[in-house]
Every structure is written in structure tokens, then in C-alpha cells.
N, C-alpha and C positions, 0 to 999 in steps of 0.2 A: 160884964152887965148881962141880967140876965132877960130874957126874951117872955113875954107871955103869949098865950095861944094865939092870939091876933097877929101878933106880931111875925109870929113863925109861918104864919099863913099867908100874908102878905108878900112874906121874903120868898117862900116856896110858888106863889102865884108870879110874882115878878120874873125871879128867873126861870120858871118854867116857860114863859112867855120868848124870855130871850132866848132859850135852848132851843123852842121850837124851830127858831126863825135864823139860826145860827148856822154858818156852813161847817165850821170846825171850831175845837175847843180845845185846850191845850192848858193841863195842872202843872202847877210846879209848888216844890216846898221852899216855903220862903223863913224858914227860921233862918235868924243870923242878919237880917237886913234891918239895917237902921230906918229912921222915919225919911230922910231927905232919901235916900235912894228908893223908897216905896211912893215916896209923892214925884220922884222922877220917874217910875215907871209908868204911872197912872198918867203924868204928862205924856208920856209919848201914846201911849194907848190910844189915849181922847184924840192925838194928831192921826193915828195912823187905823181908825174905826173899831179899834177892839174893846168889847168892854169886858172891864175885870171887875169881880168881886171877891171877896174872901167871905166864905159861907161855912157853916157846919157840914159835915159830911153827908150826915142822917137827915138833914134838909136838903143837898144836895140831890141824894138819890131820891129826895119824894118828888122832886122837881124835874128830874129826869124820866122819870115815870111816864110811858107812852108817846117819849121822842125818840130821836134816831139815838142820842147820847146816853142812853140807857146802859150801853154796853160798858161805858168807865165806871159802873159801882166797883169794881171791884179794886180800881186803881185806888178809889178815894179812902186814903188811910192818910192819916197826919193832918198837921196845917197845911194848906193848900190853897192857892190861890186859882180862880178860874179865869181863862182869856177866852172869850167867845169872840169869832173873827164873825162879823155879821155879813160883809161884802163880799171878800177875797180868802179863799179857803187858807192861802199859807200866811195872812197877815200876822196872826197869833204867834204860830211858829217864827217868825223872823223876827217879829217882839221879842218874846223870849230869851231865845237863841242869841238876840244883839247883848242883850240884858243879863244875861250868864255870863259872857266872854268879861264881862269888867264886874261882877260880883262873884265872887267864887262859891259862896255862901248859897246862891239861888240855884237849886238843881231842878231841871223839868223831869218830871215823873210820868206821863203818860199822854198822848194826845187822840182825837178822833176827829175822822174826815168823814163826812156822809154816812154816817154809822159804821165805820169799823177801825175798832181800837187798834191803837199801835203805841208800843214802848217806846220809849224816850231815845232809842236809838235811831229812830225813822225822822226825829227832829228835822234834822238836814235836808232830808230828800221833800218833805213839807213845806220847809222854808225854801225852798231855792224852785216852787211854783211861781208861775208868773204872776204877775198882777194883774189886775183886770184890765187894764191901758195894753199892758206888752200881751197877753194874750188876744187882744182885740188884733193889736198891729200884725201878729202872727198870722191870724186867719185872713186879714185883708190880705199880706203877700200872698198866702197859697190861691186864696180867689184871683188875685191878679196874674199870676203867673203865666196859665194856660193864656187869657188873652193878650199877655204882653208876646207869648211865644208864637200866637198866631199873627198878630201885627207885623213882628219881625220876619215871617214866613211868608206872607204876601207881599211885604216890602222889599224882600230880596232879589226877585228877579229885577224887577227896575231899577236898585241900586248893582245889580251884576252890569247893566245895560250900558249904566253912567259910566262904570270904573271902565269898562271896555272901550266905549268911546275916547277916555280920557286918556286909555295907554295910547290909543291909535292916533291920538291927537298930538302926544308927546312924540311918537314915531316919527309923524310929519314933521312937524320942526325941526328934529333934529336932522333930517336927510334932508 
């Protein structure tokens, strides 16, 4: 279907808005996928907060101008599906990695995180990034560790005294 100039401008504006707020982008070659597989991918993407879009590469280049995703220009070759992660940098990478396991014809080409271009070999590293909840729980653990250690240190003399008195009581009971 041919797009007129107004449609192209609308697509560029929409993708540019999404690209400017995206934490990461993963692009993949989707040749050979059937409609049910693509529908499944789109359903999983919606559930994971990933914005999926198939756009012409020339329109994508225009949409990426002035954003952190401008580094992806050289990777935009062939029919590509774009996965923009909005909330978590690893969300799109995890989605594409899991989808590629089940679909051999789906091939990740490149990704970008925080304005840095990475080739497909870095997909596993980005996909293994913690989710937002996991990162917050790790941060809470790190922040609580010194406080917990301080409480244990403060309570230790009292605990030692109680243990010593208990040992003394046991010796008296045995004698």
C-alpha cells in the first residue's frame, strides 16, 4: 500500500515521539514469519510494555534524527521490525530473545541502549539486565545491609552476655 506524504509525516512524528522516550531499541529481520507468529509477538510485546512497529528504513532514519537512536542508521537494512522498550532497558531484548528461540527465521540484527549501538552478539547481555522491580529490590538490599550490620553489632554484646549467663546456669545445674 502506497503512503502519501501526510501519512509518512504522521508515521515519522509518531515514531520520533516513541524513540525520544525509549530506553532501548532492538531491530530484527522478520522475513519468513507467518501471521500467527507475528500476532503472538505483538501480544507478548503489549504485555511487556514494548512498542513494536514495522516501518520503512528511510522513515525510521528520519524519525531517529535528533534522538539517542540515531546511532542505528547503519543497521537499518532490509525488512525490520522495531521493538522500543519504554520502561525497562532489557524488555525488548528479552522479548526478541525468547521469540527467536521458537522461530528460527526471526533474527535480531542490532540494538541500542542509552544511545550506544550494539550488534546482535550483545543481545544476551542486554536481555539479562534486571527488570525495574528486580533493580529496586537489589538497591533496597544494598541500602539495608549497613543498617542490618549495625544492628547486629550493637546487639552482639547483649547476646554474648546472655549466652555466658546461660552457660553458667547450665554448669550450676550439672554440679
